[in-house]
Wavefront OBJ file of the C-alpha trace (Angstrom):
o trace
v 11.330 24.532 -12.184
v 7.981 23.345 -10.541
v 4.691 24.901 -11.557
v 1.750 25.880 -9.573
v -0.951 23.939 -8.308
v -3.373 26.195 -10.494
v -1.224 26.292 -13.594
v -2.198 24.544 -16.795
v -0.348 21.427 -17.434
v 0.692 19.887 -20.887
v -0.394 16.266 -21.506
v 3.617 15.463 -21.437
v 3.907 17.047 -17.378
v 0.112 15.176 -16.785
v 1.375 11.881 -18.258
v 4.330 11.620 -16.193
v 2.499 12.791 -12.823
v -0.075 10.165 -13.226
v 2.511 7.827 -14.770
v 0.287 6.719 -17.321
v 1.505 7.074 -21.102
v 0.218 9.994 -23.323
v -1.806 8.024 -25.623
v -3.655 6.279 -22.513
v -4.722 10.070 -21.762
v -5.426 10.728 -25.317
v -7.874 7.407 -25.375
v -9.345 8.228 -22.126
v -10.379 11.763 -23.823
v -12.523 10.095 -25.938
v -14.115 7.354 -23.658
v -14.563 9.890 -20.658
v -16.277 13.066 -21.860
v -15.715 14.973 -18.588
v -12.481 15.517 -19.488
v -12.105 18.247 -21.649
v -8.512 19.734 -21.685
v -8.329 22.727 -23.506
v -6.849 22.878 -27.086
v -4.601 25.411 -28.201
v -3.192 26.081 -31.885
v -1.773 23.164 -33.268
v -3.982 21.267 -31.174
v -1.418 21.376 -28.379
v -3.913 19.964 -24.918
v -3.520 22.054 -21.459
v -5.105 20.087 -18.769
v -6.783 22.537 -15.962
v -6.306 21.439 -12.537
v -9.757 20.335 -12.207
v -8.839 17.845 -15.120
v -5.911 16.585 -13.417
v -8.272 15.884 -10.196
v -10.686 13.744 -12.212
v -7.666 11.978 -14.575
v -6.271 11.162 -10.974
v -9.569 9.709 -9.646
v -10.221 7.975 -12.928
v -6.740 6.353 -12.697
v -7.110 5.268 -9.380
v -10.749 3.659 -10.163
v -9.039 1.644 -13.445
v -5.717 0.654 -11.973
v -5.756 0.501 -7.932
v -9.230 -0.355 -7.673
v -10.194 -2.804 -10.769
v -13.207 -1.326 -12.076
v -13.577 -1.333 -16.129
v -14.041 1.489 -18.002
v -17.879 1.068 -18.305
v -17.819 0.808 -14.361
v -16.467 4.019 -14.178
v -18.460 5.461 -16.854
v -21.382 4.118 -14.596
v -19.804 5.833 -11.667
v -19.480 9.249 -13.393
v -23.134 8.658 -14.697
v -24.793 7.677 -11.356
v -22.532 10.173 -8.906
v -20.861 12.457 -10.368
v -17.420 13.995 -11.440
v -16.556 15.488 -7.377
v -17.473 11.603 -6.504
v -14.408 10.063 -8.978
v -12.172 13.105 -7.416
v -12.766 12.257 -4.183
v -11.902 8.763 -4.540
v -8.662 9.762 -5.507
v -8.111 11.936 -2.722
v -9.022 8.676 0.111
v -7.003 6.946 -1.769
v -4.055 9.766 -1.680
v -4.993 10.067 2.289
v -4.421 6.544 2.649
v -1.568 6.332 0.944
v 0.000 8.928 3.092
v -1.316 6.975 6.248
v 0.462 3.610 4.938
v 3.743 5.864 4.131
v 3.552 7.301 7.695
v 2.860 3.964 9.480
v 5.222 1.948 7.276
v 8.050 4.836 8.704
v 6.732 4.314 12.478
v 7.363 0.662 12.046
v 10.880 1.103 10.291
v 11.777 3.375 13.368
v 10.281 0.668 16.257
v 12.324 -1.877 13.946
v 15.739 0.121 14.384
v 15.012 0.994 18.250
v 13.850 -2.776 19.321
v 16.745 -5.441 17.966
v 14.603 -8.728 18.025
v 17.556 -11.282 17.850
v 19.198 -9.578 21.037
v 15.928 -9.739 22.704
v 16.265 -13.607 22.061
v 19.692 -13.657 22.954
v 19.271 -11.872 26.191
v 16.092 -14.244 26.499
v 18.437 -17.256 26.103
v 21.024 -15.941 28.426
v 18.946 -15.516 31.277
v 17.575 -18.514 31.592
v 19.508 -20.589 34.314
v 21.301 -23.883 33.861
v 19.010 -25.755 36.354
v 15.630 -24.393 34.430
v 16.895 -26.034 31.234
v 17.181 -29.514 33.039
v 13.454 -29.445 33.920
v 11.009 -30.533 31.076
v 8.320 -28.361 31.337
v 10.671 -25.451 31.968
v 12.499 -25.780 28.629
v 9.419 -26.420 26.696
v 8.036 -23.014 28.307
v 11.015 -21.378 27.117
v 11.356 -22.435 23.989
v 7.757 -21.859 23.367
v 8.492 -17.731 24.530
v 11.594 -18.453 21.944
v 9.395 -18.765 19.457
v 6.422 -16.166 19.742
v 9.631 -14.210 20.092
v 10.713 -14.795 16.612
v 6.934 -14.819 15.175
v 7.195 -11.017 17.031
v 10.285 -9.953 14.891
v 8.901 -11.176 11.942
v 6.280 -9.543 11.800
v 8.212 -6.247 12.661
v 10.344 -7.488 9.363
v 7.339 -7.214 7.528
v 7.833 -11.196 6.653
v 4.666 -13.819 6.177
v 4.011 -15.211 9.290
v 1.488 -18.468 8.102
v 0.902 -19.722 11.326
v 2.266 -20.170 14.970
v 5.712 -21.375 15.145
v 5.865 -25.108 15.383
v 7.512 -27.012 18.735
v 10.403 -29.705 18.441
v 8.625 -33.069 17.758
v 5.435 -31.428 16.965
v 3.423 -32.426 13.673
v 2.493 -29.342 11.404
v -1.145 -28.509 11.513
v -3.375 -29.200 8.219
v -4.927 -26.690 6.170
v -8.468 -26.042 6.832
v -10.111 -26.748 3.434
v -12.548 -24.085 1.822
l 1 2 3 4 5 6 7 8 9 10 11 12 13 14 15 16 17 18 19 20 21 22 23 24 25 26 27 28 29 30 31 32 33 34 35 36 37 38 39 40 41 42 43 44 45 46 47 48 49 50 51 52 53 54 55 56 57 58 59 60 61 62 63 64 65 66 67 68 69 70 71 72 73 74 75 76 77 78 79 80 81 82 83 84 85 86 87 88 89 90 91 92 93 94 95 96 97 98 99 100 101 102 103 104 105 106 107 108 109 110 111 112 113 114 115 116 117 118 119 120 121 122 123 124 125 126 127 128 129 130 131 132 133 134 135 136 137 138 139 140 141 142 143 144 145 146 147 148 149 150 151 152 153 154 155 156 157 158 159 160 161 162 163 164 165 166 167 168 169 170 171 172 173 174 175
């Protein structure tokens, strides 16, 4: 049974939701005085929804953005709790947008089958065109571009343009 959004959460529930160990949450309580869960009898912690938002922001800044604990403390001091909470919300929205974009991309890959497009391009070429050296080179260039498009759609890393047969690879630029 799931709790409502405004329900208090135990340390186990928060640790599971944020995917961090319980001892890390206790450590963060010591480092960030803004995180103040309610403590009941026996020292049991109950986190408010505001505490959970703040912890999401802290986790995002530490794990995703690469800030140090002192860096997050400085952000909390200079910009306040609301800025840290907002960073977590922005990251969540960006994650949802990326998932939606990836989902659209997977659908596009399923609809457009690049290997069949390449095969049909090869079949469409007449034999008389193949005998012409210039025509053959332009067709090979088109096929190479289609293969690059295929790699992009499949999410493979594309490091440069596909080489034509007999051409030398480009030298990497030194930086």
